[in-house]
N, CA, C and O atoms as a printed pandas DataFrame, in Angstrom:
     atom_number atom_name residue_name chain_id  residue_number  x_coord  y_coord  z_coord
0              1         N          MET        A               1   -0.158   25.200  -10.320
1              2        CA          MET        A               1   -1.549   24.804  -10.406
2              3         C          MET        A               1   -1.856   24.280  -11.801
3              4         O          MET        A               1   -1.421   24.863  -12.794
4              5         N          PRO        A               2   -2.597   23.188  -11.882
5              6        CA          PRO        A               2   -2.951   22.687  -13.211
6              7         C          PRO        A               2   -3.987   23.599  -13.868
7              8         O          PRO        A               2   -4.837   24.189  -13.200
8              9         N          ALA        A               3   -3.891   23.695  -15.172
9             10        CA          ALA        A               3   -4.831   24.526  -15.919
10            11         C          ALA        A               3   -6.222   23.900  -15.875
11            12         O          ALA        A               3   -6.371   22.678  -15.864
12            13         N          LYS        A               4   -7.236   24.766  -15.851
13            14        CA          LYS        A               4   -8.608   24.271  -15.851
14            15         C          LYS        A               4   -8.918   23.635  -17.194
15            16         O          LYS        A               4   -8.501   24.126  -18.243
16            17         N          LYS        A               5   -9.652   22.542  -17.146
17            18        CA          LYS        A               5  -10.067   21.920  -18.400
18            19         C          LYS        A               5  -11.196   22.742  -19.006
19            20         O          LYS        A               5  -12.158   23.102  -18.328
20            21         N          LYS        A               6  -11.060   23.025  -20.274
21            22        CA          LYS        A               6  -12.101   23.765  -20.967
22            23         C          LYS        A               6  -13.188   22.781  -21.390
23            24         O          LYS        A               6  -12.896   21.694  -21.890
24            25         N          ALA        A               7  -14.434   23.174  -21.185
25            26        CA          ALA        A               7  -15.541   22.308  -21.573
26            27         C          ALA        A               7  -15.548   22.150  -23.087
27            28         O          ALA        A               7  -15.359   23.122  -23.818
28            29         N          ARG        A               8  -15.759   20.952  -23.546
29            30        CA          ARG        A               8  -15.872   20.727  -24.988
30            31         C          ARG        A               8  -17.156   21.363  -25.476
31            32         O          ARG        A               8  -18.125   21.481  -24.726
32            33         N          THR        A               9  -17.162   21.771  -26.729
33            34        CA          THR        A               9  -18.363   22.396  -27.256
34            35         C          THR        A               9  -18.928   21.566  -28.390
35            36         O          THR        A               9  -18.213   20.825  -29.066
36            37         N          TYR        A              10  -20.199   21.706  -28.576
37            38        CA          TYR        A              10  -20.887   21.056  -29.669
38            39         C          TYR        A              10  -21.703   22.120  -30.377
39            40         O          TYR        A              10  -22.726   22.579  -29.869
40            41         N          LYS        A              11  -21.243   22.502  -31.541
41            42        CA          LYS        A              11  -21.898   23.549  -32.330
42            43         C          LYS        A              11  -22.073   24.828  -31.515
43            44         O          LYS        A              11  -23.144   25.434  -31.512
44            45         N          GLY        A              12  -21.011   25.225  -30.829
45            46        CA          GLY        A              12  -21.044   26.473  -30.083
46            47         C          GLY        A              12  -21.716   26.398  -28.731
47            48         O          GLY        A              12  -21.887   27.423  -28.071
48            49         N          LYS        A              13  -22.101   25.205  -28.304
49            50        CA          LYS        A              13  -22.772   25.051  -27.019
50            51         C          LYS        A              13  -21.893   24.232  -26.087
51            52         O          LYS        A              13  -21.183   23.327  -26.527
52            53         N          SER        A              14  -21.941   24.547  -24.819
53            54        CA          SER        A              14  -21.149   23.827  -23.832
54            55         C          SER        A              14  -21.747   22.446  -23.600
55            56         O          SER        A              14  -22.966   22.279  -23.638
56            57         N          THR        A              15  -20.895   21.460  -23.361
57            58        CA          THR        A              15  -21.402   20.118  -23.068
58            59         C          THR        A              15  -21.596   19.904  -21.571
59            60         O          THR        A              15  -21.901   18.796  -21.131
60            61         N          ARG        A              16  -21.418   20.968  -20.789
61            62        CA          ARG        A              16  -21.738   20.881  -19.365
62            63         C          ARG        A              16  -23.252   20.825  -19.216
63            64         O          ARG        A              16  -23.972   21.306  -20.091
64            65         N          PRO        A              17  -23.748   20.249  -18.127
65            66        CA          PRO        A              17  -25.210   20.226  -17.934
66            67         C          PRO        A              17  -25.787   21.638  -17.984
67            68         O          PRO        A              17  -25.313   22.544  -17.299
68            69         N          GLY        A              18  -26.813   21.803  -18.802
69            70        CA          GLY        A              18  -27.452   23.099  -18.939
70            71         C          GLY        A              18  -26.880   23.954  -20.049
71            72         O          GLY        A              18  -27.410   25.026  -20.340
72            73         N          GLY        A              19  -25.801   23.497  -20.676
73            74        CA          GLY        A              19  -25.174   24.282  -21.733
74            75         C          GLY        A              19  -25.820   24.104  -23.089
75            76         O          GLY        A              19  -25.605   24.922  -23.984
76            77         N          GLY        A              20  -26.605   23.057  -23.263
77            78        CA          GLY        A              20  -27.298   22.824  -24.521
78            79         C          GLY        A              20  -26.554   21.917  -25.481
79            80         O          GLY        A              20  -27.137   21.447  -26.458
80            81         N          GLY        A              21  -25.290   21.662  -25.228
81            82        CA          GLY        A              21  -24.500   20.837  -26.137
82            83         C          GLY        A              21  -24.905   19.377  -26.133
83            84         O          GLY        A              21  -24.971   18.741  -27.185
84            85         N          ARG        A              22  -25.174   18.850  -24.960
85            86        CA          ARG        A              22  -25.591   17.443  -24.873
86            87         C          ARG        A              22  -26.942   17.247  -25.550
87            88         O          ARG        A              22  -27.159   16.258  -26.250
88            89         N          PHE        A              23  -27.850   18.203  -25.334
89            90        CA          PHE        A              23  -29.172   18.144  -25.955
90            91         C          PHE        A              23  -29.041   18.158  -27.475
91            92         O          PHE        A              23  -29.644   17.335  -28.164
92            93         N          ALA        A              24  -28.249   19.099  -27.995
93            94        CA          ALA        A              24  -28.067   19.228  -29.440
94            95         C          ALA        A              24  -27.425   17.978  -30.030
95            96         O          ALA        A              24  -27.784   17.543  -31.125
96            97         N          LYS        A              25  -26.482   17.410  -29.305
97            98        CA          LYS        A              25  -25.804   16.205  -29.778
98            99         C          LYS        A              25  -26.783   15.034  -29.873
99           100         O          LYS        A              25  -26.756   14.264  -30.833
100          101         N          MET        A              26  -27.654   14.912  -28.856
101          102        CA          MET        A              26  -28.639   13.833  -28.862
102          103         C          MET        A              26  -29.659   14.035  -29.982
103          104         O          MET        A              26  -30.058   13.076  -30.643
104          105         N          VAL        A              27  -30.076   15.277  -30.193
105          106        CA          VAL        A              27  -31.028   15.578  -31.266
106          107         C          VAL        A              27  -30.434   15.187  -32.612
107          108         O          VAL        A              27  -31.109   14.564  -33.431
108          109         N          ASP        A              28  -29.176   15.546  -32.847
109          110        CA          ASP        A              28  -28.517   15.190  -34.108
110          111         C          ASP        A              28  -28.414   13.682  -34.281
111          112         O          ASP        A              28  -28.615   13.162  -35.378
112          113         N          ALA        A              29  -28.099   12.981  -33.193
113          114        CA          ALA        A              29  -27.989   11.519  -33.264
114          115         C          ALA        A              29  -29.337   10.895  -33.610
115          116         O          ALA        A              29  -29.402    9.949  -34.395
116          117         N          LEU        A              30  -30.412   11.419  -33.028
117          118        CA          LEU        A              30  -31.747   10.894  -33.311
118          119         C          LEU        A              30  -32.171   11.198  -34.744
119          120         O          LEU        A              30  -32.830   10.383  -35.389
120          121         N          LYS        A              31  -31.785   12.386  -35.243
121          122        CA          LYS        A              31  -32.106   12.730  -36.631
122          123         C          LYS        A              31  -31.399   11.794  -37.603
123          124         O          LYS        A              31  -31.960   11.404  -38.627
124          125         N          ARG        A              32  -30.149   11.433  -37.268
125          126        CA          ARG        A              32  -29.412   10.495  -38.122
126          127         C          ARG        A              32  -30.079    9.124  -38.143
127          128         O          ARG        A              32  -29.940    8.379  -39.113
128          129         N          LYS        A              33  -30.798    8.794  -37.084
129          130        CA          LYS        A              33  -31.494    7.498  -37.029
130          131         C          LYS        A              33  -32.848    7.546  -37.734
131          132         O          LYS        A              33  -33.573    6.552  -37.759
132          133         N          GLY        A              34  -33.192    8.719  -38.314
133          134        CA          GLY        A              34  -34.414    8.790  -39.105
134          135         C          GLY        A              34  -35.573    9.522  -38.452
135          136         O          GLY        A              34  -36.660    9.574  -39.027
136          137         N          LYS        A              35  -35.375   10.083  -37.281
137          138        CA          LYS        A              35  -36.442   10.834  -36.620
138          139         C          LYS        A              35  -36.502   12.235  -37.212
139          140         O          LYS        A              35  -35.495   12.754  -37.695
140          141         N          SER        A              36  -37.690   12.848  -37.174
141          142        CA          SER        A              36  -37.811   14.235  -37.626
142          143         C          SER        A              36  -37.222   15.135  -36.547
143          144         O          SER        A              36  -36.954   14.686  -35.433
144          145         N          ALA        A              37  -37.023   16.401  -36.882
145          146        CA          ALA        A              37  -36.443   17.343  -35.924
146          147         C          ALA        A              37  -37.343   17.488  -34.696
147          148         O          ALA        A              37  -36.855   17.518  -33.566
148          149         N          ALA        A              38  -38.654   17.578  -34.919
149          150        CA          ALA        A              38  -39.594   17.732  -33.807
150          151         C          ALA        A              38  -39.598   16.487  -32.912
151          152         O          ALA        A              38  -39.592   16.597  -31.686
152          153         N          GLN        A              39  -39.608   15.310  -33.533
153          154        CA          GLN        A              39  -39.583   14.062  -32.762
154          155         C          GLN        A              39  -38.298   13.953  -31.948
155          156         O          GLN        A              39  -38.323   13.559  -30.782
156          157         N          ALA        A              40  -37.185   14.302  -32.568
157          158        CA          ALA        A              40  -35.888   14.201  -31.905
158          159         C          ALA        A              40  -35.824   15.119  -30.686
159          160         O          ALA        A              40  -35.319   14.725  -29.635
160          161         N          LYS        A              41  -36.337   16.344  -30.826
161          162        CA          LYS        A              41  -36.334   17.287  -29.704
162          163         C          LYS        A              41  -37.224   16.803  -28.570
163          164         O          LYS        A              41  -36.877   16.954  -27.399
164          165         N          LYS        A              42  -38.374   16.220  -28.912
165          166        CA          LYS        A              42  -39.276   15.712  -27.880
166          167         C          LYS        A              42  -38.658   14.536  -27.127
167          168         O          LYS        A              42  -38.783   14.440  -25.906
168          169         N          ILE        A              43  -37.994   13.650  -27.854
169          170        CA          ILE        A              43  -37.349   12.490  -27.223
170          171         C          ILE        A              43  -36.213   12.946  -26.315
171          172         O          ILE        A              43  -36.069   12.451  -25.197
172          173         N          ALA        A              44  -35.401   13.894  -26.799
173          174        CA          ALA        A              44  -34.278   14.402  -26.001
174          175         C          ALA        A              44  -34.779   15.115  -24.747
175          176         O          ALA        A              44  -34.191   14.973  -23.675
176          177         N          ALA        A              45  -35.848   15.871  -24.874
177          178        CA          ALA        A              45  -36.413   16.574  -23.719
178          179         C          ALA        A              45  -36.956   15.581  -22.689
179          180         O          ALA        A              45  -36.778   15.769  -21.485
180          181         N          ALA        A              46  -37.612   14.537  -23.160
181          182        CA          ALA        A              46  -38.148   13.523  -22.248
182          183         C          ALA        A              46  -37.018   12.815  -21.505
183          184         O          ALA        A              46  -37.132   12.544  -20.310
184          185         N          ALA        A              47  -35.930   12.518  -22.213
185          186        CA          ALA        A              47  -34.779   11.870  -21.584
186          187         C          ALA        A              47  -34.149   12.798  -20.542
187          188         O          ALA        A              47  -33.740   12.350  -19.470
188          189         N          GLY        A              48  -34.074   14.069  -20.856
189          190        CA          GLY        A              48  -33.524   15.044  -19.919
190          191         C          GLY        A              48  -34.382   15.189  -18.684
191          192         O          GLY        A              48  -33.863   15.280  -17.571
192          193         N          ARG        A              49  -35.713   15.210  -18.870
193          194        CA          ARG        A              49  -36.618   15.297  -17.725
194          195         C          ARG        A              49  -36.501   14.065  -16.836
195          196         O          ARG        A              49  -36.609   14.160  -15.614
196          197         N          LYS        A              50  -36.279   12.908  -17.459
197          198        CA          LYS        A              50  -36.124   11.681  -16.688
198          199         C          LYS        A              50  -34.831   11.724  -15.873
199          200         O          LYS        A              50  -34.797   11.285  -14.723
200          201         N          LYS        A              51  -33.769   12.255  -16.478
201          202        CA          LYS        A              51  -32.462   12.289  -15.808
202          203         C          LYS        A              51  -32.377   13.397  -14.761
203          204         O          LYS        A              51  -31.924   13.158  -13.642
204          205         N          TYR        A              52  -32.815   14.617  -15.121
205          206        CA          TYR        A              52  -32.631   15.776  -14.254
206          207         C          TYR        A              52  -33.877   16.210  -13.500
207          208         O          TYR        A              52  -33.777   16.954  -12.524
208          209         N          GLY        A              53  -35.050   15.761  -13.933
209          210        CA          GLY        A              53  -36.295   16.197  -13.304
210          211         C          GLY        A              53  -36.873   17.385  -14.057
211          212         O          GLY        A              53  -36.160   18.124  -14.736
212          213         N          ALA        A              54  -38.176   17.549  -13.919
213          214        CA          ALA        A              54  -38.876   18.593  -14.670
214          215         C          ALA        A              54  -38.433   19.991  -14.251
215          216         O          ALA        A              54  -38.299   20.878  -15.094
216          217         N          LYS        A              55  -38.205   20.192  -12.955
217          218        CA          LYS        A              55  -37.842   21.515  -12.463
218          219         C          LYS        A              55  -36.488   21.969  -13.012
219          220         O          LYS        A              55  -36.342   23.108  -13.455
220          221         N          LYS        A              56  -35.510   21.081  -12.980
221          222        CA          LYS        A              56  -34.173   21.434  -13.446
222          223         C          LYS        A              56  -34.171   21.618  -14.967
223          224         O          LYS        A              56  -33.515   22.526  -15.475
224          225         N          MET        A              57  -34.894   20.771  -15.692
225          226        CA          MET        A              57  -34.958   20.925  -17.153
226          227         C          MET        A              57  -35.620   22.250  -17.521
227          228         O          MET        A              57  -35.218   22.903  -18.484
228          229         N          ALA        A              58  -36.632   22.646  -16.755
229          230        CA          ALA        A              58  -37.294   23.926  -17.014
230          231         C          ALA        A              58  -36.323   25.078  -16.790
231          232         O          ALA        A              58  -36.332   26.056  -17.537
232          233         N          SER        A              59  -35.480   24.962  -15.757
233          234        CA          SER        A              59  -34.509   26.028  -15.514
234          235         C          SER        A              59  -33.463   26.068  -16.625
235          236         O          SER        A              59  -33.035   27.150  -17.027
236          237         N          TYR        A              60  -33.045   24.904  -17.127
237          238        CA          TYR        A              60  -32.101   24.863  -18.239
238          239         C          TYR        A              60  -32.712   25.510  -19.480
239          240         O          TYR        A              60  -32.036   26.252  -20.192
240          241         N          ALA        A              61  -33.983   25.231  -19.738
241          242        CA          ALA        A              61  -34.658   25.797  -20.903
242          243         C          ALA        A              61  -34.762   27.313  -20.782
243          244         O          ALA        A              61  -34.567   28.034  -21.760
244          245         N          THR        A              62  -35.071   27.794  -19.575
245          246        CA          THR        A              62  -35.163   29.237  -19.347
246          247         C          THR        A              62  -33.820   29.907  -19.593
247          248         O          THR        A              62  -33.750   30.947  -20.248
248          249         N          ARG        A              63  -32.758   29.313  -19.069
249          250        CA          ARG        A              63  -31.423   29.863  -19.267
250          251         C          ARG        A              63  -31.063   29.887  -20.750
251          252         O          ARG        A              63  -30.453   30.840  -21.232
252          253         N          GLY        A              64  -31.445   28.834  -21.467
253          254        CA          GLY        A              64  -31.159   28.760  -22.902
254          255         C          GLY        A              64  -31.896   29.824  -23.689
255          256         O          GLY        A              64  -31.327   30.432  -24.596
256          257         N          ARG        A              65  -33.160   30.056  -23.353
257          258        CA          ARG        A              65  -33.930   31.092  -24.037
258          259         C          ARG        A              65  -33.341   32.473  -23.771
259          260         O          ARG        A              65  -33.256   33.303  -24.676
260          261         N          LYS        A              66  -32.931   32.718  -22.516
261          262        CA          LYS        A              66  -32.322   34.005  -22.174
262          263         C          LYS        A              66  -31.008   34.197  -22.921
263          264         O          LYS        A              66  -30.716   35.288  -23.412
264          265         N          ARG        A              67  -30.214   33.123  -23.005
265          266        CA          ARG        A              67  -28.929   33.193  -23.699
266          267         C          ARG        A              67  -29.152   33.479  -25.192
267          268         O          ARG        A              67  -28.427   34.274  -25.790
268          269         N          ALA        A              68  -30.153   32.831  -25.783
269          270        CA          ALA        A              68  -30.449   33.027  -27.200
270          271         C          ALA        A              68  -30.944   34.454  -27.463
271          272         O          ALA        A              68  -30.583   35.062  -28.471
272          273         N          ALA        A              69  -31.765   34.982  -26.561
273          274        CA          ALA        A              69  -32.284   36.334  -26.717
274          275         C          ALA        A              69  -31.154   37.355  -26.606
275          276         O          ALA        A              69  -31.111   38.330  -27.357
276          277         N          ALA        A              70  -30.246   37.124  -25.668
277          278        CA          ALA        A              70  -29.106   38.034  -25.494
278          279         C          ALA        A              70  -28.216   38.020  -26.723
279          280         O          ALA        A              70  -27.711   39.059  -27.148
280          281         N          LYS        A              71  -28.026   36.838  -27.289
281          282        CA          LYS        A              71  -27.193   36.704  -28.481
282          283         C          LYS        A              71  -27.832   37.434  -29.661
283          284         O          LYS        A              71  -27.146   38.062  -30.468
284          285         N          LYS        A              72  -29.165   37.339  -29.743
285          286        CA          LYS        A              72  -29.897   37.977  -30.827
286          287         C          LYS        A              72  -29.817   39.505  -30.713
287          288         O          LYS        A              72  -29.674   40.200  -31.718
288          289         N          ARG        A              73  -29.911   40.022  -29.476
289          290        CA          ARG        A              73  -29.820   41.462  -29.253
290          291         C          ARG        A              73  -28.441   41.991  -29.576
291          292         O          ARG        A              73  -28.293   43.129  -30.020
292          293         N          LYS        A              74  -27.429   41.164  -29.355
293          294        CA          LYS        A              74  -26.041   41.579  -29.566
294          295         C          LYS        A              74  -25.756   41.903  -31.032
295          296         O          LYS        A              74  -24.943   42.779  -31.327
296          297         N          ARG        A              75  -26.408   41.214  -31.931
297          298        CA          ARG        A              75  -26.161   41.375  -33.370
298          299         C          ARG        A              75  -26.519   42.716  -33.858
299          300         O          ARG        A              75  -26.367   43.001  -35.046
């Protein structure tokens, strides 16, 4: 059996949909183009809502908040 491909990571986040890596990568790219952090996050979120829909983006955000809270508790 072939080995499973490991998802690439971006700053500790998975680049699979919902992992946060694609979002973070887009935010960094927008910041390099001169956007502020807040502007970059808003643009990336709007692009995600356009691609995945509001319901799915909301579920991704919820999962991300839960993951961040769990990580914080672990420390």
